[in-house]
MDTraj code that builds the backbone (N, CA, C; nanometers):
import mdtraj as md
import numpy as np

residues = "MET LYS LYS LYS ARG GLU ASN ARG LEU LEU ASN TYR LEU ASN ASN THR ILE GLY PHE GLU ARG LEU PHE GLY GLU ASP ASN ALA TRP PRO ILE LYS HIS PHE ASP ARG ILE MET TRP ILE SER PHE LEU LEU ILE LEU TYR ILE GLY PHE ASN HIS ASN ALA GLU ARG LEU VAL ARG ASN ILE GLN ARG VAL LYS ALA VAL VAL ASP GLU LYS ARG ALA LYS TYR MET THR LEU GLN ALA ASP PHE LYS LYS SER SER LYS GLN SER GLU ILE SER LYS GLN VAL ILE ALA THR GLY LEU THR GLU PRO VAL THR PRO PRO LEU LYS ILE VAL VAL LYS PRO GLU GLU PRO GLN PRO".split()
xyz = np.array([
    [1.4013, 13.8146, 18.9999],
    [1.4809, 13.7068, 18.9487],
    [1.6236, 13.7522, 18.9229],
    [1.7139, 13.6597, 18.9455],
    [1.8548, 13.6887, 18.9288],
    [1.8932, 13.6744, 18.7817],
    [1.9599, 13.7761, 18.7276],
    [2.0006, 13.7709, 18.5878],
    [2.1302, 13.6907, 18.5773],
    [2.1365, 13.6028, 18.4795],
    [2.2526, 13.5194, 18.4583],
    [2.3660, 13.6042, 18.4032],
    [2.4863, 13.5847, 18.4591],
    [2.6028, 13.6602, 18.4176],
    [2.6447, 13.6163, 18.2773],
    [2.6682, 13.7124, 18.1914],
    [2.7066, 13.6805, 18.0545],
    [2.8578, 13.6637, 18.0452],
    [2.8987, 13.5725, 17.9619],
    [3.0396, 13.5439, 17.9425],
    [3.0977, 13.6432, 17.8408],
    [3.2026, 13.7159, 17.8801],
    [3.2614, 13.8165, 17.7904],
    [3.3251, 13.7513, 17.6682],
    [3.3958, 13.6409, 17.6912],
    [3.4610, 13.5722, 17.5795],
    [3.3572, 13.5236, 17.4796],
    [3.2485, 13.4689, 17.5297],
    [3.1430, 13.4195, 17.4420],
    [3.0802, 13.5341, 17.3625],
    [3.0560, 13.6471, 17.4273],
    [3.0001, 13.7628, 17.3566],
    [3.0975, 13.8138, 17.2506],
    [3.2269, 13.8180, 17.2856],
    [3.3278, 13.8644, 17.1897],
    [3.3331, 13.7713, 17.0679],
    [3.3365, 13.6412, 17.0931],
    [3.3403, 13.5454, 16.9816],
    [3.2113, 13.5501, 16.8997],
    [3.0993, 13.5675, 16.9661],
    [2.9726, 13.5752, 16.8945],
    [2.9697, 13.6989, 16.8049],
    [3.0225, 13.8107, 16.8538],
    [3.0262, 13.9326, 16.7718],
    [3.1284, 13.9212, 16.6595],
    [3.2418, 13.8566, 16.6855],
    [3.3491, 13.8466, 16.5864],
    [3.3188, 13.7406, 16.4810],
    [3.2921, 13.6195, 16.5263],
    [3.2712, 13.5079, 16.4332],
    [3.1261, 13.5026, 16.3871],
    [3.0359, 13.5364, 16.4729],
    [2.8937, 13.5309, 16.4378],
    [2.8389, 13.3912, 16.4553],
    [2.8419, 13.3415, 16.5794],
    [2.7893, 13.2082, 16.6063],
    [2.6415, 13.1965, 16.5721],
    [2.5674, 13.3053, 16.5915],
    [2.4242, 13.2999, 16.5625],
    [2.4012, 13.2759, 16.4139],
    [2.4824, 13.3381, 16.3297],
    [2.4694, 13.3137, 16.1858],
    [2.5181, 13.1737, 16.1499],
    [2.6224, 13.1260, 16.2229],
    [2.6810, 12.9960, 16.1935],
    [2.5859, 12.8823, 16.2312],
    [2.5279, 12.8900, 16.3501],
    [2.4415, 12.7830, 16.3978],
    [2.2930, 12.8147, 16.3834],
    [2.2610, 12.9353, 16.3545],
    [2.1211, 12.9762, 16.3443],
    [2.0762, 13.0409, 16.4736],
    [1.9877, 13.1383, 16.4620],
    [1.9440, 13.2105, 16.5809],
    [1.8554, 13.1259, 16.6708],
    [1.7882, 13.0278, 16.6145],
    [1.6996, 12.9450, 16.6964],
    [1.7736, 12.8283, 16.7627],
    [1.8970, 12.7977, 16.7187],
    [1.9756, 12.6886, 16.7771],
    [2.0838, 12.7485, 16.8676],
    [2.0531, 12.7639, 16.9949],
    [2.1456, 12.8267, 17.0886],
    [2.2268, 12.7242, 17.1669],
    [2.2113, 12.5959, 17.1375],
    [2.2816, 12.4928, 17.2143],
    [2.4340, 12.5096, 17.2079],
    [2.4979, 12.5232, 17.0909],
    [2.6441, 12.5377, 17.0892],
    [2.6912, 12.6637, 17.1609],
    [2.6098, 12.7678, 17.1555],
    [2.6494, 12.8921, 17.2204],
    [2.6383, 12.8785, 17.3723],
    [2.5355, 12.8122, 17.4210],
    [2.5177, 12.7939, 17.5642],
    [2.6285, 12.7066, 17.6245],
    [2.6713, 12.6068, 17.5491],
    [2.7670, 12.5090, 17.6011],
    [2.9067, 12.5279, 17.5421],
    [2.9374, 12.6510, 17.5050],
    [3.0669, 12.6790, 17.4431],
    [3.1822, 12.6461, 17.5373],
    [3.1693, 12.6758, 17.6660],
    [3.2769, 12.6483, 17.7612],
    [3.3011, 12.4978, 17.7752],
    [3.1947, 12.4182, 17.7749],
    [3.2103, 12.2726, 17.7829],
    [3.2729, 12.2170, 17.6557],
    [3.2324, 12.2724, 17.5426],
    [3.2902, 12.2276, 17.4149],
    [3.4392, 12.2590, 17.4113],
    [3.4797, 12.3755, 17.4587],
    [3.6218, 12.4122, 17.4618],
    [3.6980, 12.3214, 17.5585],
    [3.6372, 12.2876, 17.6731],
    [3.7032, 12.2009, 17.7705],
    [3.7247, 12.0610, 17.7121],
    [3.6234, 12.0085, 17.6453],
    [3.6358, 11.8764, 17.5825],
    [3.7395, 11.8816, 17.4704],
    [3.7429, 11.9896, 17.3947],
    [3.8436, 12.0042, 17.2898],
    [3.9838, 12.0066, 17.3501],
    [4.0005, 12.0774, 17.4605],
    [4.1300, 12.0810, 17.5281],
    [4.1712, 11.9420, 17.5746],
    [4.0767, 11.8688, 17.6338],
    [4.1075, 11.7334, 17.6799],
    [4.1449, 11.6420, 17.5633],
    [4.0762, 11.6569, 17.4502],
    [4.1100, 11.5762, 17.3330],
    [4.2497, 11.6075, 17.2813],
    [4.2847, 11.7348, 17.2769],
    [4.4188, 11.7734, 17.2319],
    [4.5230, 11.7189, 17.3285],
    [4.4952, 11.7246, 17.4578],
    [4.5859, 11.6698, 17.5577],
    [4.6011, 11.5186, 17.5408],
    [4.4911, 11.4506, 17.5154],
    [4.4921, 11.3055, 17.4945],
    [4.5763, 11.2698, 17.3724],
    [4.5588, 11.3428, 17.2652],
    [4.6357, 11.3173, 17.1432],
    [4.7843, 11.3404, 17.1689],
    [4.8162, 11.4458, 17.2421],
    [4.9559, 11.4737, 17.2746],
    [5.0185, 11.3620, 17.3569],
    [4.9472, 11.3137, 17.4575],
    [4.9989, 11.2038, 17.5390],
    [5.0153, 11.0770, 17.4558],
    [4.9235, 11.0545, 17.3636],
    [4.9323, 10.9376, 17.2757],
    [5.0585, 10.9443, 17.1899],
    [5.0842, 11.0605, 17.1308],
    [5.2049, 11.0763, 17.0484],
    [5.3309, 11.0568, 17.1325],
    [5.3300, 11.1095, 17.2538],
    [5.4451, 11.0938, 17.3422],
    [5.4679, 10.9467, 17.3762],
    [5.3614, 10.8741, 17.4055],
    [5.3732, 10.7317, 17.4385],
    [5.4268, 10.6528, 17.3195],
    [5.3781, 10.6829, 17.1993],
    [5.4265, 10.6130, 17.0803],
    [5.5748, 10.6423, 17.0561],
    [5.6159, 10.7668, 17.0797],
    [5.7570, 10.8031, 17.0631],
    [5.8433, 10.7271, 17.1624],
    [5.7957, 10.7151, 17.2870],
    [5.8702, 10.6400, 17.3876],
    [5.8814, 10.4927, 17.3508],
    [5.7744, 10.4356, 17.2971],
    [5.7776, 10.2947, 17.2561],
    [5.8793, 10.2754, 17.1438],
    [5.8827, 10.3669, 17.0481],
    [5.9813, 10.3573, 16.9398],
    [6.1235, 10.3677, 16.9940],
    [6.1461, 10.4592, 17.0882],
    [6.2791, 10.4723, 17.1487],
    [6.3186, 10.3455, 17.2232],
    [6.2249, 10.2868, 17.2957],
    [6.2531, 10.1638, 17.3695],
    [6.2883, 10.0513, 17.2728],
    [6.2163, 10.0397, 17.1630],
    [6.2462, 9.9359, 17.0648],
    [6.3838, 9.9566, 17.0028],
    [6.4187, 10.0824, 16.9749],
    [6.5496, 10.1113, 16.9167],
    [6.6614, 10.0778, 17.0164],
    [6.6415, 10.1118, 17.1427],
    [6.7421, 10.0824, 17.2448],
    [6.7536, 9.9318, 17.2665],
    [6.6412, 9.8596, 17.2621],
    [6.6460, 9.7137, 17.2759],
    [6.7289, 9.6517, 17.1643],
    [6.7122, 9.7014, 17.0422],
    [6.7898, 9.6484, 16.9296],
    [6.9386, 9.6741, 16.9512],
    [6.9731, 9.7929, 16.9994],
    [7.1143, 9.8254, 17.0243],
    [7.1695, 9.7364, 17.1352],
    [7.0922, 9.7161, 17.2419],
    [7.1369, 9.6316, 17.3528],
    [7.1561, 9.4875, 17.3056],
    [7.0639, 9.4364, 17.2257],
    [7.0783, 9.3001, 17.1740],
    [7.2040, 9.2870, 17.0882],
    [7.2310, 9.3879, 17.0074],
    [7.3507, 9.3852, 16.9229],
    [7.4768, 9.3867, 17.0094],
    [7.4792, 9.4711, 17.1109],
    [7.5960, 9.4779, 17.1993],
    [7.6115, 9.3500, 17.2810],
    [7.5005, 9.2896, 17.3222],
    [7.5079, 9.1633, 17.3951],
    [7.5678, 9.0544, 17.3072],
    [7.5248, 9.0488, 17.1825],
    [7.5793, 8.9489, 17.0902],
    [7.7294, 8.9714, 17.0699],
    [7.7706, 9.0963, 17.0552],
    [7.9123, 9.1272, 17.0382],
    [7.9909, 9.0870, 17.1633],
    [7.9345, 9.1139, 17.2808],
    [8.0006, 9.0768, 17.4067],
    [8.0174, 8.9254, 17.4160],
    [7.9124, 8.8504, 17.3830],
    [7.9192, 8.7042, 17.3904],
    [8.0250, 8.6501, 17.2941],
    [8.0325, 8.7091, 17.1743],
    [8.1326, 8.6661, 17.0771],
    [8.2729, 8.6934, 17.1295],
    [8.2954, 8.8129, 17.1830],
    [8.4274, 8.8464, 17.2362],
    [8.4630, 8.7584, 17.3562],
    [8.3655, 8.7304, 17.4403],
    [8.3904, 8.6457, 17.5562],
    [8.4273, 8.5036, 17.5128],
    [8.3571, 8.4504, 17.4137],
    [8.3882, 8.3164, 17.3640],
    [8.5279, 8.3138, 17.3008],
    [8.5626, 8.4171, 17.2250],
    [8.6965, 8.4246, 17.1650],
    [8.8038, 8.4312, 17.2730],
    [8.7793, 8.5090, 17.3762],
    [8.8761, 8.5219, 17.4856],
    [8.8951, 8.3891, 17.5572],
    [8.7847, 8.3194, 17.5849],
    [8.7953, 8.1902, 17.6533],
    [8.8706, 8.0896, 17.5668],
    [8.8447, 8.0944, 17.4366],
    [8.9143, 8.0008, 17.3472],
    [9.0626, 8.0340, 17.3402],
    [9.0961, 8.1629, 17.3309],
    [9.2370, 8.2003, 17.3170],
    [9.3149, 8.1836, 17.4464],
    [9.2485, 8.1705, 17.5599],
    [9.3200, 8.1542, 17.6853],
    [9.3454, 8.0072, 17.7203],
    [9.3047, 7.9158, 17.6340],
    [9.3338, 7.7737, 17.6576],
    [9.4821, 7.7476, 17.6331],
    [9.5340, 7.6460, 17.6986],
    [9.6771, 7.6158, 17.6882],
    [9.7152, 7.5793, 17.5457],
    [9.6313, 7.5053, 17.4763],
    [9.6662, 7.4645, 17.3395],
    [9.6758, 7.5863, 17.2470],
    [9.5889, 7.6826, 17.2640],
    [9.5929, 7.8034, 17.1806],
    [9.7150, 7.8883, 17.2146],
    [9.7465, 7.8978, 17.3440],
    [9.8631, 7.9761, 17.3850],
    [9.9905, 7.9123, 17.3312],
    [9.9988, 7.7796, 17.3360],
    [10.1195, 7.7125, 17.2857],
    [10.1359, 7.7344, 17.1355],
    [10.0268, 7.7412, 17.0604],
    [10.0363, 7.7687, 16.9162],
    [10.0943, 7.9083, 16.8909],
    [10.0548, 8.0048, 16.9729],
    [10.1029, 8.1419, 16.9554],
    [10.2477, 8.1569, 17.0009],
    [10.2880, 8.0801, 17.1028],
    [10.4227, 8.0927, 17.1590],
    [10.5265, 8.0227, 17.0718],
    [10.4880, 7.9229, 16.9968],
    [10.5816, 7.8503, 16.9104],
    [10.6484, 7.9456, 16.8114],
    [10.5760, 8.0460, 16.7658],
    [10.6330, 8.1421, 16.6704],
    [10.7493, 8.2197, 16.7310],
    [10.7520, 8.2363, 16.8628],
    [10.8624, 8.3089, 16.9271],
    [10.9806, 8.2189, 16.9590],
    [10.9662, 8.0881, 16.9416],
    [11.0770, 7.9959, 16.9656],
    [11.0675, 7.9229, 17.0975],
    [10.9678, 7.9487, 17.1771],
    [10.9513, 7.8778, 17.3030],
    [10.8792, 7.7463, 17.2789],
    [10.9128, 7.6468, 17.3611],
    [10.8447, 7.5175, 17.3496],
    [10.7876, 7.4806, 17.4855],
    [10.6966, 7.3869, 17.4813],
    [10.6379, 7.3403, 17.6060],
    [10.7359, 7.2475, 17.6755],
    [10.7449, 7.2552, 17.8080],
    [10.8350, 7.1632, 17.8788],
    [10.7800, 7.0206, 17.8752],
    [10.8715, 6.9258, 17.8590],
    [10.8315, 6.7842, 17.8521],
    [10.8294, 6.7244, 17.9920],
    [10.9183, 6.7668, 18.0758],
    [10.9246, 6.7129, 18.2125],
    [10.8326, 6.7949, 18.3027],
    [10.7719, 6.7271, 18.3976],
    [10.6841, 6.8005, 18.4890],
    [10.7666, 6.8898, 18.5818],
    [10.7045, 6.9905, 18.6367],
    [10.7789, 7.0788, 18.7262],
    [10.8182, 7.0076, 18.8563],
    [10.9271, 7.0533, 18.9148],
    [10.9731, 6.9955, 19.0403],
    [10.9054, 7.0665, 19.1563],
    [10.8735, 6.9878, 19.2582],
    [10.8085, 7.0437, 19.3754],
    [10.9154, 7.0669, 19.4820],
    [10.9227, 7.1859, 19.5317],
    [11.0201, 7.2196, 19.6354],
    [10.9501, 7.2081, 19.7694],
    [11.0057, 7.1261, 19.8561],
    [10.9471, 7.1049, 19.9883],
    [11.0403, 7.1684, 20.0905],
    [10.9882, 7.2518, 20.1737],
    [11.0647, 7.3158, 20.2797],
    [11.0180, 7.2554, 20.4118],
    [11.1157, 7.1992, 20.4861],
    [11.0817, 7.1405, 20.6153],
    [11.0757, 7.2518, 20.7188],
    [10.9747, 7.2485, 20.8019],
    [10.9654, 7.3522, 20.9050],
    [11.0815, 7.3363, 21.0062],
    [11.1303, 7.4460, 21.0500],
    [11.2383, 7.4424, 21.1470],
    [11.1839, 7.4005, 21.2838],
    [11.2668, 7.3247, 21.3511],
    [11.2266, 7.2836, 21.4855],
    [11.2616, 7.3968, 21.5819],
    [11.1732, 7.4251, 21.6718],
    [11.2020, 7.5332, 21.7666],
    [11.3178, 7.4957, 21.8602],
    [11.4033, 7.5862, 21.8881],
    [11.5184, 7.5634, 21.9764],
    [11.4769, 7.5889, 22.1224],
    [11.5096, 7.4963, 22.2110],
    [11.4699, 7.5162, 22.3515],
    [11.5575, 7.6135, 22.4277],
])
top = md.Topology()
chain = top.add_chain()
for i, resn in enumerate(residues, 1):
    res = top.add_residue(resn, chain, resSeq=i)
    for name in ("N", "CA", "C"):
        top.add_atom(name, md.element.get_by_symbol(name[0]), res)
traj = md.Trajectory(xyz[None], top)
């Protein structure tokens, strides 16, 4: 019969920590499946890490959304102010302080007749 290869790490931990005393000499299940237990523990730690990372990303996204909404509101306010201040009535109110007035007569249209070609 082929002898099963013993795990060095398991033997070292059993000698150091004393798994047989911890679990009892008649209960060898945790000792036999130590590698599977460590693998599942690793996967759980990895899962927890990914969960924390995802939550951090969600918080960052929410914070950035709030900043974007604030900047959008500021942009809309500035755009509305600009549109209002560029109206003729608003410009005339600002120009009156400098002494300029609006013309009462409409502008004159200059018409240029095309030259006739010389034969």
